[in-house]
Backbone as a chain_set.jsonl record, in Angstrom:
{"seq": "MPKQKLARISITVPETTLNALDQKIVDQHYESRSQAIVDMINKHLIADLVERNEVMVGTLTLLYNAGLKPLRSQLFELQQKYLTQVISSLHIQLDDEKVLEVMLMQGASEDLHHISQQFIALKGVIKGHLELMDAVMPPIAQNT", "coords": {"N": [[93.221, -15.046, 68.147], [95.857, -17.338, 68.054], [99.363, -16.563, 67.604], [100.969, -17.583, 64.557], [103.429, -20.225, 64.413], [106.685, -19.932, 63.183], [108.935, -21.189, 60.769], [112.266, -21.609, 59.885], [113.85, -21.87, 56.728], [116.313, -22.861, 54.356], [117.303, -22.174, 51.022], [118.64, -22.941, 47.831], [119.166, -21.152, 44.926], [119.328, -20.544, 41.361], [121.196, -17.627, 40.227], [119.813, -16.06, 38.306], [117.134, -16.588, 38.912], [116.953, -15.653, 41.496], [117.394, -12.934, 41.03], [115.141, -12.425, 39.465], [113.168, -12.915, 41.439], [113.726, -10.864, 43.238], [113.118, -8.702, 41.724], [110.416, -9.014, 41.42], [109.597, -8.665, 44.057], [110.02, -5.856, 44.343], [108.273, -4.903, 42.321], [105.795, -5.873, 43.145], [105.594, -4.896, 45.704], [106.287, -6.343, 48.037], [107.31, -6.961, 51.415], [109.542, -8.503, 51.951], [111.758, -11.123, 50.906], [110.962, -13.518, 52.008], [108.225, -13.104, 52.442], [107.297, -12.919, 49.736], [107.87, -15.425, 48.759], [106.382, -17.111, 50.386], [103.847, -16.308, 49.618], [103.905, -17.151, 46.922], [104.073, -19.947, 47.251], [101.73, -20.428, 48.677], [99.95, -19.718, 46.621], [100.43, -21.767, 44.772], [99.693, -24.014, 46.311], [96.887, -23.535, 46.592], [96.201, -23.726, 43.894], [96.614, -26.466, 43.61], [94.613, -27.497, 45.284], [92.349, -26.596, 43.842], [92.707, -28.093, 41.482], [92.188, -30.597, 42.523], [89.54, -30.417, 42.947], [88.438, -29.468, 45.457], [86.392, -28.353, 48.177], [85.942, -25.008, 48.42], [86.257, -21.527, 49.331], [85.299, -18.352, 47.873], [85.441, -15.37, 45.864], [83.378, -13.772, 43.528], [83.819, -11.362, 41.257], [82.123, -8.869, 39.564], [81.772, -6.592, 36.873], [79.395, -4.629, 35.47], [76.978, -3.532, 32.973], [74.781, -1.198, 33.957], [72.471, -0.29, 32.799], [71.065, -2.254, 31.466], [68.192, -3.79, 31.845], [67.253, -6.529, 31.449], [69.556, -7.905, 32.201], [69.929, -7.468, 34.955], [67.791, -9.059, 35.988], [68.551, -11.551, 35.071], [71.001, -11.884, 36.471], [69.861, -12.022, 39.065], [68.249, -14.296, 38.793], [70.165, -16.381, 38.292], [71.575, -16.238, 40.761], [69.577, -17.212, 42.434], [69.244, -19.732, 41.355], [71.639, -20.93, 42.074], [71.642, -20.87, 44.859], [72.741, -22.405, 47.054], [75.508, -22.15, 46.635], [76.064, -19.475, 46.25], [76.575, -17.38, 48.579], [76.347, -14.759, 49.606], [75.821, -11.388, 48.353], [76.999, -8.274, 47.189], [76.348, -5.099, 45.822], [77.337, -2.117, 44.088], [76.492, 0.989, 42.741], [78.543, 2.363, 40.376], [78.591, 4.524, 38.623], [76.513, 6.258, 36.225], [76.431, 4.3, 34.359], [77.7, 1.888, 35.138], [77.842, -0.96, 37.321], [79.298, -2.474, 40.177], [79.607, -5.689, 41.386], [79.964, -7.921, 43.973], [80.257, -11.255, 44.882], [80.05, -13.67, 47.439], [81.067, -16.883, 47.519], [80.809, -20.514, 47.93], [81.923, -23.783, 47.503], [82.502, -26.8, 45.571], [85.469, -26.62, 43.651], [85.361, -26.855, 40.818], [82.554, -26.524, 40.432], [82.256, -23.855, 41.192], [83.808, -22.527, 39.314], [82.301, -23.18, 37.021], [79.795, -22.072, 37.606], [80.493, -19.357, 37.87], [81.405, -18.787, 35.287], [78.977, -18.741, 34.006], [77.777, -16.459, 35.027], [79.649, -14.488, 34.102], [79.52, -14.71, 31.409], [77.117, -13.501, 30.634], [75.254, -11.175, 28.709], [76.207, -7.844, 28.712], [77.841, -7.98, 30.926], [80.834, -6.6, 31.75], [83.379, -7.16, 32.839], [84.674, -9.92, 34.624], [85.756, -11.874, 37.431], [86.85, -14.703, 39.199], [88.069, -15.454, 42.407], [89.616, -17.815, 44.243], [89.958, -19.216, 47.461], [91.954, -20.936, 49.962], [90.169, -22.02, 51.97], [87.284, -22.607, 54.043], [83.903, -21.584, 54.874], [82.519, -21.333, 58.142], [79.824, -23.459, 59.205], [76.502, -22.215, 58.555], [74.121, -21.163, 60.807], [70.919, -22.497, 60.757], [67.409, -21.662, 60.56], [65.115, -23.38, 62.547]], "CA": [[93.852, -16.121, 67.366], [97.324, -17.361, 68.458], [100.335, -16.262, 66.514], [101.585, -18.742, 63.972], [104.879, -20.498, 64.553], [107.443, -19.758, 61.914], [110.194, -22.101, 60.681], [113.272, -21.122, 58.927], [114.423, -22.821, 55.786], [117.421, -22.378, 53.49], [117.232, -22.734, 49.666], [119.721, -22.421, 46.895], [118.497, -20.963, 43.598], [120.178, -19.833, 40.347], [121.258, -16.156, 40.351], [118.813, -15.37, 37.521], [115.93, -16.776, 39.632], [117.008, -14.734, 42.675], [117.239, -11.538, 40.437], [113.679, -12.313, 39.123], [112.419, -12.775, 42.703], [113.978, -9.532, 43.839], [112.333, -7.701, 40.894], [109.015, -9.296, 41.814], [109.424, -8.011, 45.309], [109.955, -4.53, 44.046], [107.105, -4.603, 41.469], [104.564, -6.06, 43.845], [105.616, -4.215, 46.983], [106.457, -7.252, 49.152], [108.173, -6.495, 52.427], [110.66, -9.329, 52.069], [111.788, -12.338, 50.111], [110.233, -14.51, 52.63], [106.787, -12.811, 52.143], [107.075, -13.164, 48.393], [108.054, -16.912, 48.605], [105.225, -17.697, 51.044], [102.702, -15.984, 48.747], [104.014, -18.015, 45.765], [103.822, -21.257, 47.726], [100.253, -20.457, 48.918], [99.178, -19.792, 45.283], [100.67, -23.093, 44.289], [98.856, -24.926, 47.075], [95.557, -23.234, 46.2], [96.077, -24.325, 42.539], [96.482, -27.904, 43.805], [93.204, -27.758, 45.759], [91.437, -26.391, 42.715], [92.837, -29.275, 40.611], [91.539, -31.813, 43.191], [88.094, -30.099, 43.077], [88.096, -29.347, 46.867], [85.445, -27.327, 48.495], [86.672, -23.767, 48.686], [85.485, -20.237, 49.396], [85.797, -17.49, 46.85], [84.625, -14.19, 45.527], [83.177, -13.512, 42.091], [83.66, -9.814, 41.113], [81.534, -8.534, 38.24], [81.553, -5.187, 36.472], [78.458, -4.777, 34.394], [76.248, -2.341, 32.478], [73.573, -0.978, 34.836], [71.23, 0.077, 32.037], [70.382, -3.373, 30.874], [67.207, -4.377, 32.786], [67.273, -7.985, 31.425], [70.738, -8.394, 32.842], [69.725, -7.571, 36.425], [66.864, -10.219, 36.205], [69.333, -12.785, 34.784], [71.864, -12.047, 37.597], [69.071, -12.456, 40.214], [67.806, -15.671, 38.592], [71.316, -17.184, 38.468], [71.845, -16.267, 42.146], [68.559, -18.015, 42.988], [69.5, -21.046, 40.903], [72.765, -21.421, 42.807], [71.455, -20.36, 46.257], [73.651, -23.08, 47.956], [76.871, -21.79, 46.435], [76.167, -18.001, 46.317], [76.217, -17.12, 49.988], [75.998, -13.413, 49.772], [76.297, -10.542, 47.325], [76.922, -6.807, 47.472], [76.579, -4.341, 44.545], [77.342, -0.678, 44.242], [76.378, 1.692, 41.449], [79.698, 3.168, 40.289], [78.23, 5.766, 37.804], [75.225, 6.074, 35.458], [76.437, 3.131, 33.415], [78.375, 0.72, 35.652], [77.672, -1.527, 38.662], [80.334, -3.438, 40.641], [79.006, -6.597, 42.238], [80.873, -9.003, 44.499], [79.491, -12.419, 45.355], [80.755, -14.589, 48.213], [80.621, -18.286, 47.098], [81.424, -21.656, 48.454], [81.552, -25.035, 46.839], [83.622, -27.528, 44.873], [86.081, -25.6, 42.767], [84.779, -27.01, 39.466], [81.279, -25.993, 40.429], [82.398, -22.473, 41.345], [84.207, -22.065, 38.042], [81.178, -23.32, 36.086], [78.74, -21.018, 37.985], [81.175, -18.046, 37.573], [81.379, -18.565, 33.792], [77.597, -18.458, 33.611], [77.598, -15.043, 35.345], [80.593, -13.677, 33.317], [79.002, -14.796, 29.958], [75.866, -12.741, 30.419], [75.351, -9.916, 27.862], [76.228, -6.665, 29.585], [78.873, -8.07, 31.892], [82.056, -5.988, 31.08], [84.489, -7.919, 33.373], [84.352, -10.897, 35.761], [86.891, -12.554, 37.953], [86.758, -15.528, 40.411], [89.239, -15.621, 43.207], [89.387, -18.869, 45.249], [90.864, -19.239, 48.705], [92.169, -22.228, 50.661], [89.408, -21.992, 53.218], [85.788, -22.742, 53.917], [83.233, -20.842, 55.909], [81.889, -22.231, 59.149], [78.396, -23.705, 58.872], [75.61, -21.099, 58.888], [72.964, -21.702, 61.593], [69.583, -22.521, 60.079], [66.206, -21.587, 61.378], [64.387, -24.73, 62.593]], "C": [[95.414, -16.153, 67.675], [98.194, -17.112, 67.279], [100.905, -17.498, 65.921], [103.027, -18.966, 64.21], [105.523, -20.392, 63.178], [108.636, -20.721, 61.974], [111.102, -21.552, 59.644], [113.801, -22.239, 57.99], [115.52, -22.092, 54.955], [117.259, -22.996, 52.147], [118.369, -22.153, 48.851], [119.028, -22.391, 45.517], [119.529, -20.344, 42.593], [120.104, -18.322, 40.53], [120.123, -15.482, 39.573], [117.436, -15.508, 38.231], [115.831, -15.806, 40.836], [116.805, -13.253, 42.125], [115.703, -11.357, 40.04], [112.844, -12.173, 40.304], [112.578, -11.341, 43.26], [113.204, -8.451, 43.042], [110.846, -7.786, 41.207], [108.669, -8.612, 43.172], [109.262, -6.474, 45.195], [108.672, -4.144, 43.347], [105.881, -4.767, 42.27], [104.529, -5.615, 45.341], [105.671, -5.222, 48.204], [107.463, -6.643, 50.136], [109.501, -7.255, 52.539], [110.668, -10.506, 51.092], [110.908, -13.486, 50.678], [108.684, -14.36, 52.349], [106.424, -13.192, 50.717], [107.005, -14.694, 48.209], [106.845, -17.582, 49.216], [104.05, -17.492, 50.194], [102.73, -16.934, 47.578], [103.643, -19.458, 46.128], [102.284, -21.424, 48.015], [99.492, -20.556, 47.609], [99.29, -21.187, 44.673], [99.756, -24.196, 44.994], [97.373, -24.755, 46.784], [95.255, -23.88, 44.855], [95.852, -25.825, 42.684], [95.117, -28.26, 44.308], [92.149, -27.574, 44.673], [91.447, -27.627, 41.753], [92.154, -30.493, 41.208], [90.062, -31.56, 43.395], [87.658, -30.103, 44.595], [87.068, -28.264, 47.03], [86.267, -26.1, 48.971], [85.676, -22.546, 48.825], [86.064, -19.267, 48.416], [84.905, -16.233, 46.671], [84.574, -14.106, 43.991], [82.923, -11.97, 41.98], [83.213, -9.607, 39.679], [81.465, -6.996, 38.119], [80.59, -5.29, 35.314], [77.661, -3.516, 34.132], [74.969, -2.244, 33.209], [72.315, -0.674, 34.041], [70.543, -1.039, 31.394], [69.548, -4.111, 31.876], [67.182, -5.937, 32.624], [68.468, -8.571, 32.214], [70.53, -8.51, 34.346], [68.866, -8.724, 36.725], [67.721, -11.516, 36.058], [70.291, -13.002, 35.929], [71.111, -12.608, 38.815], [68.651, -13.973, 39.989], [68.968, -16.738, 38.784], [71.671, -17.345, 39.987], [70.8, -17.239, 42.876], [68.851, -19.518, 42.645], [70.62, -21.725, 41.752], [72.82, -20.86, 44.285], [72.412, -21.043, 47.24], [75.072, -22.552, 47.868], [77.075, -20.304, 46.598], [75.678, -17.624, 47.711], [75.64, -15.698, 50.2], [76.433, -12.539, 48.602], [76.128, -9.092, 47.756], [77.171, -6.134, 46.109], [76.553, -2.83, 44.904], [77.306, -0.026, 42.868], [77.624, 2.636, 41.358], [79.424, 4.516, 39.558], [76.928, 5.359, 37.119], [75.219, 4.759, 34.682], [76.904, 1.848, 34.056], [77.962, 0.295, 37.059], [78.744, -2.472, 38.93], [79.528, -4.359, 41.613], [80.026, -7.682, 42.66], [80.029, -9.977, 45.216], [80.531, -13.283, 46.227], [80.175, -15.98, 47.919], [81.383, -19.354, 47.873], [80.991, -22.864, 47.838], [82.735, -25.769, 46.284], [84.166, -26.604, 43.824], [85.58, -25.68, 41.366], [83.412, -26.331, 39.344], [81.346, -24.481, 40.455], [82.858, -21.865, 40.029], [83.07, -22.106, 37.015], [80.139, -22.291, 36.346], [79.308, -19.677, 37.583], [81.079, -17.724, 36.135], [80.02, -18.193, 33.314], [77.319, -16.952, 33.85], [78.412, -14.174, 34.365], [80.102, -13.73, 31.834], [77.784, -14.04, 29.64], [76.148, -11.479, 29.628], [75.227, -8.816, 28.808], [77.299, -6.764, 30.684], [80.16, -7.673, 31.133], [83.232, -6.859, 31.558], [84.016, -8.876, 34.473], [85.646, -11.649, 36.154], [86.513, -13.411, 39.197], [88.041, -15.69, 41.066], [88.887, -16.66, 44.284], [90.401, -18.777, 46.353], [90.924, -20.652, 49.342], [91.455, -22.284, 51.992], [87.948, -22.345, 52.952], [85.182, -21.961, 55.023], [82.643, -21.804, 56.892], [80.352, -22.394, 58.776], [77.602, -22.465, 59.31], [74.378, -21.801, 59.654], [71.711, -21.491, 60.821], [68.474, -22.361, 60.957], [65.525, -22.943, 61.354], [62.958, -24.459, 62.986]], "O": [[96.122, -15.153, 67.564], [97.848, -17.394, 66.132], [101.3, -18.404, 66.655], [103.807, -18.014, 64.215], [104.927, -20.739, 62.159], [109.223, -21.007, 63.018], [110.652, -21.072, 58.603], [114.134, -23.348, 58.408], [115.585, -20.864, 54.905], [117.091, -24.212, 52.056], [118.939, -21.096, 49.121], [118.438, -23.356, 45.032], [120.487, -19.694, 43.011], [119.071, -17.794, 40.941], [119.531, -14.506, 40.034], [116.636, -14.578, 38.137], [114.777, -15.239, 41.127], [116.1, -12.458, 42.748], [115.105, -10.303, 40.257], [111.878, -11.41, 40.277], [111.604, -10.727, 43.696], [112.722, -7.46, 43.59], [110.131, -6.785, 41.251], [107.58, -8.069, 43.356], [108.438, -5.886, 45.896], [108.035, -3.162, 43.727], [104.969, -3.947, 42.162], [103.6, -5.911, 46.093], [105.133, -4.922, 49.27], [108.358, -5.9, 49.734], [110.463, -6.758, 53.125], [109.628, -10.824, 50.514], [110.255, -14.253, 49.97], [107.98, -15.331, 52.069], [105.344, -13.739, 50.493], [106.101, -15.172, 47.523], [106.317, -18.532, 48.638], [103.267, -18.428, 50.028], [101.688, -17.496, 47.239], [102.951, -20.118, 45.354], [101.667, -22.421, 47.642], [98.545, -21.33, 47.468], [98.322, -21.709, 44.121], [99.189, -25.095, 44.373], [96.653, -25.753, 46.732], [94.208, -24.501, 44.675], [95.018, -26.404, 41.988], [94.507, -29.215, 43.828], [91.174, -28.323, 44.61], [90.411, -28.114, 41.298], [91.606, -31.324, 40.484], [89.376, -32.407, 43.967], [86.628, -30.682, 44.939], [86.887, -27.394, 46.179], [87.157, -26.206, 49.815], [84.495, -22.595, 48.481], [87.26, -19.349, 48.136], [83.821, -16.094, 47.237], [85.558, -14.329, 43.285], [81.971, -11.415, 42.529], [83.826, -10.091, 38.728], [81.165, -6.257, 39.056], [80.88, -5.932, 34.304], [77.655, -2.575, 34.925], [74.126, -3.135, 33.097], [71.207, -0.793, 34.564], [69.488, -0.826, 30.797], [70.044, -4.927, 32.653], [67.091, -6.612, 33.65], [68.349, -9.637, 32.819], [70.901, -9.515, 34.953], [69.166, -9.403, 37.706], [67.592, -12.445, 36.856], [70.442, -14.139, 36.376], [71.591, -13.507, 39.506], [68.71, -14.782, 40.915], [68.759, -17.812, 39.348], [72.02, -18.439, 40.432], [71.161, -17.964, 43.803], [68.731, -20.41, 43.485], [70.544, -22.907, 42.087], [73.86, -20.466, 44.813], [72.877, -20.389, 48.173], [75.78, -22.499, 48.874], [78.144, -19.882, 47.039], [74.473, -17.567, 47.958], [74.622, -15.493, 50.861], [77.364, -12.926, 47.896], [75.26, -8.741, 48.555], [78.06, -6.527, 45.354], [75.884, -2.369, 45.829], [78.008, -0.448, 41.949], [77.75, 3.574, 42.144], [80.024, 5.532, 39.909], [76.342, 4.308, 37.381], [74.169, 4.187, 34.389], [76.541, 0.778, 33.569], [77.753, 1.158, 37.912], [79.122, -3.236, 38.042], [78.863, -3.874, 42.529], [80.787, -8.238, 41.869], [79.194, -9.622, 46.047], [81.658, -13.556, 45.812], [78.974, -16.217, 48.051], [82.468, -19.107, 48.399], [79.792, -23.043, 47.626], [83.876, -25.373, 46.522], [83.412, -25.88, 43.173], [85.379, -24.635, 40.746], [83.114, -25.668, 38.35], [80.536, -23.848, 39.777], [82.37, -20.802, 39.643], [82.902, -21.17, 36.234], [79.631, -21.677, 35.408], [78.58, -18.901, 36.965], [80.739, -16.608, 35.742], [79.87, -17.438, 32.354], [76.722, -16.273, 33.014], [77.873, -13.195, 33.849], [80.32, -12.759, 31.11], [77.42, -13.93, 28.469], [77.152, -10.801, 29.848], [74.306, -8.776, 29.624], [77.635, -5.757, 31.308], [80.532, -8.244, 30.109], [84.033, -7.269, 30.718], [83.031, -8.603, 35.158], [86.48, -11.992, 35.317], [85.92, -12.887, 40.141], [89.037, -16.022, 40.424], [88.006, -16.443, 45.116], [91.531, -18.321, 46.18], [89.98, -21.433, 49.221], [92.066, -22.565, 53.024], [87.47, -22.372, 51.818], [85.844, -21.684, 56.023], [82.306, -22.939, 56.555], [79.75, -21.541, 58.124], [77.953, -21.774, 60.266], [73.773, -22.783, 59.222], [71.472, -20.408, 60.286], [68.523, -22.875, 62.074], [65.376, -23.57, 60.305], [62.16, -25.39, 63.094]]}, "num_chains": 1, "name": "protein.A"}
């Protein structure tokens, strides 16, 4: 992949904003102001894509109770129901009680939010988080 071209810009901000930015750099371990600002701009652009209901790729991360057998069936059934959007999943047993599952998803942002809420709302799900990206996966070759 070719290296991205960079462009230099100059901005003027209030001193309080600069101080807050510098604190964010320390707190979140950014290497530079530029890196922090680019990250903030990218988050804003992603939010705009979400608002416009664009097709996006994302991950749904779930932490759930491993002991609830109905939950595993419900998770499987939802994945089957949304087979077009749920591209892949990986789960790992963390201990006797907890499982971490990560699903790779793609679709319109509203659909992904709606589908994710169905997973997160299941009884036994401890935590759930959808993270959307400003990208799409290349088409998957189908058997013909």
